[in-house]
C-alpha positions as CSV (number, residue, x, y, z in Angstrom):
1,X,-52.5,47.8,-168.9
2,X,-51.1,44.3,-169.8
3,X,-47.5,45.9,-169.9
4,X,-48.1,47.7,-166.3
5,X,-49.0,44.4,-164.5
6,X,-46.1,42.9,-166.4
7,X,-43.8,45.8,-164.5
8,X,-45.8,45.4,-161.1
9,X,-45.1,41.7,-160.9
10,X,-41.6,41.7,-162.2
11,X,-41.0,44.3,-159.5
12,X,-43.0,42.4,-157.3
13,X,-40.9,39.0,-158.1
14,X,-37.5,41.4,-157.3
15,X,-38.5,42.7,-153.9
16,X,-39.5,39.1,-152.9
17,X,-36.3,37.4,-154.0
18,X,-34.7,40.3,-152.2
19,X,-36.7,40.0,-148.8
20,X,-35.9,36.4,-149.1
21,X,-31.8,36.9,-149.9
22,X,-32.1,39.3,-146.5
23,X,-34.1,37.0,-144.8
24,X,-31.8,34.3,-145.2
25,X,-28.9,36.2,-144.7
26,X,-30.5,37.9,-141.3
27,X,-31.2,33.7,-140.6
28,X,-26.9,32.6,-141.1
29,X,-25.9,35.7,-139.1
30,X,-28.0,34.5,-135.8
31,X,-26.5,30.8,-136.4
32,X,-22.8,32.2,-136.3
33,X,-24.1,34.6,-133.6
34,X,-25.2,31.2,-131.5
35,X,-22.2,29.0,-132.9
36,X,-19.9,32.4,-131.4
37,X,-22.0,32.5,-128.4
38,X,-21.5,28.8,-127.4
39,X,-18.0,29.2,-128.0
40,X,-17.1,31.5,-126.0
41,X,-19.4,30.1,-123.0
42,X,-17.3,26.6,-124.1
43,X,-13.9,29.2,-124.1
44,X,-15.1,31.1,-120.6
45,X,-16.0,27.3,-119.2
46,X,-12.1,25.7,-120.0
47,X,-10.5,29.1,-118.4
48,X,-12.8,28.9,-115.4
49,X,-11.6,25.1,-115.3
50,X,-7.7,25.7,-116.0
51,X,-8.1,28.8,-113.3
52,X,-8.9,26.2,-110.9
53,X,-6.5,23.9,-111.9
54,X,-3.6,26.8,-111.2
55,X,-5.2,27.4,-107.6
56,X,-5.0,23.6,-107.2
57,X,-1.5,23.3,-108.2
58,X,-0.4,26.1,-106.5
59,X,-1.1,24.3,-103.1
60,X,2.1,23.4,-100.8
61,X,-0.1,19.6,-100.4
62,X,1.6,17.4,-97.5
63,X,0.1,13.5,-96.7
64,X,-0.2,12.1,-93.4
65,X,2.5,9.8,-93.1
66,X,1.0,6.1,-93.3
67,X,2.6,4.8,-89.6
68,X,0.0,1.8,-89.3
69,X,-1.8,3.1,-86.5
70,X,-5.7,3.9,-87.4
71,X,-5.6,6.3,-84.0
72,X,-3.2,9.2,-85.9
73,X,-4.2,11.4,-88.1
74,X,-2.0,14.5,-88.1
75,X,1.4,15.5,-89.7
76,X,4.2,18.4,-88.9
77,X,3.5,20.6,-91.3
78,X,6.5,23.3,-91.7
79,X,6.5,26.6,-94.1
80,X,9.3,28.9,-94.3
81,X,9.5,32.5,-95.4
82,X,12.3,33.5,-97.3
83,X,12.4,37.4,-96.9
84,X,14.8,39.6,-99.1
85,X,15.3,43.2,-98.9
86,X,17.3,45.5,-101.6
87,X,18.8,47.1,-99.2
88,X,21.5,44.7,-97.2
89,X,21.3,46.2,-94.4
90,X,17.8,46.5,-93.1
91,X,16.6,43.7,-90.3
92,X,13.2,42.0,-91.7
93,X,10.4,41.3,-89.5
94,X,7.9,38.3,-90.0
95,X,4.4,38.4,-89.2
96,X,2.3,35.4,-89.9
97,X,-1.4,35.0,-89.4
98,X,-4.2,32.2,-90.7
99,X,-6.6,33.1,-92.5
100,X,-8.4,30.1,-93.4
101,X,-9.5,26.4,-91.9
102,X,-9.3,24.6,-88.6
103,X,-7.3,27.0,-86.4
104,X,-4.0,25.5,-85.6
105,X,-1.4,26.4,-83.4
106,X,1.5,28.2,-85.4
107,X,5.2,27.2,-83.2
108,X,7.1,28.5,-82.2
109,X,5.7,32.2,-82.6
110,X,4.0,34.0,-85.1
111,X,6.7,36.6,-85.2
112,X,9.5,33.9,-86.4
113,X,10.6,33.5,-90.6
114,X,9.9,29.3,-89.9
115,X,6.8,28.2,-88.8
116,X,5.6,25.0,-88.2
117,X,2.8,23.6,-87.0
118,X,0.4,19.8,-86.3
119,X,-2.6,19.4,-87.8
120,X,-5.3,17.0,-89.6
121,X,-6.4,16.3,-93.1
122,X,-8.0,19.3,-94.5
123,X,-7.1,23.2,-96.2
124,X,-5.3,25.8,-94.3
125,X,-4.6,29.4,-95.8
126,X,-2.0,31.4,-94.3
127,X,-0.6,35.1,-95.0
128,X,2.9,36.3,-93.9
129,X,3.7,40.0,-93.6
130,X,7.1,41.0,-94.0
131,X,8.1,44.5,-92.9
132,X,12.1,46.1,-93.0
133,X,12.9,48.9,-90.7
134,X,11.3,51.9,-93.0
135,X,8.0,50.2,-92.4
136,X,8.1,49.3,-96.1
137,X,5.8,45.6,-96.6
138,X,5.7,42.5,-98.4
139,X,2.4,39.9,-98.0
140,X,2.5,36.5,-99.2
141,X,0.3,34.2,-98.9
142,X,-0.7,29.9,-99.2
143,X,-2.7,27.6,-98.8
144,X,-1.7,23.8,-97.3
145,X,-3.5,20.9,-98.6
146,X,-2.7,18.2,-96.5
147,X,-4.1,14.3,-97.0
148,X,-6.0,11.5,-95.3
149,X,-2.9,9.0,-94.1
150,X,-2.8,7.0,-97.4
151,X,-4.1,2.8,-96.8
152,X,-4.2,0.3,-99.1
153,X,-6.6,-2.4,-98.7
154,X,-5.1,-5.7,-97.9
155,X,-5.1,-8.9,-100.2
156,X,-6.7,-12.3,-99.9
157,X,-6.7,-15.6,-101.7
158,X,-8.3,-18.7,-100.3
159,X,-5.9,-21.7,-101.1
160,X,-7.1,-25.2,-101.3
161,X,-4.2,-27.8,-99.9
162,X,-4.2,-30.3,-102.0
């Protein structure tokens, strides 16, 4: 009977050691999974940040020029659509549309290659559709960011006459 108890005790011991090792392995796997999840979240956040930066960098930027007149706050923005067609003889037509931002008046017309508008600070998006004689089209979109007129604060120094 003592041998049976001894064998049973050895088997139970091996089972406990195996279970403990299995538990330890599972804990390590969970820790690795958690670290991978954190890395994935950090990577997703970094990719999102880079995408936002790329969007910001792609914007066409204008600054309202400093003119020493605080009453003015506009600038002229010019956009040029450069269309080309592999069929050299096709005539291209242009159709501009403002898609976002405070509405502006596009001049000289919505159907010219080059447009301009006068506006204040803000973001504005435009789309131009170029069509050839056969009805084939290409569409391009741009966001324009207009910055406020820069102004540097004056400096002052008090001097004491000697």
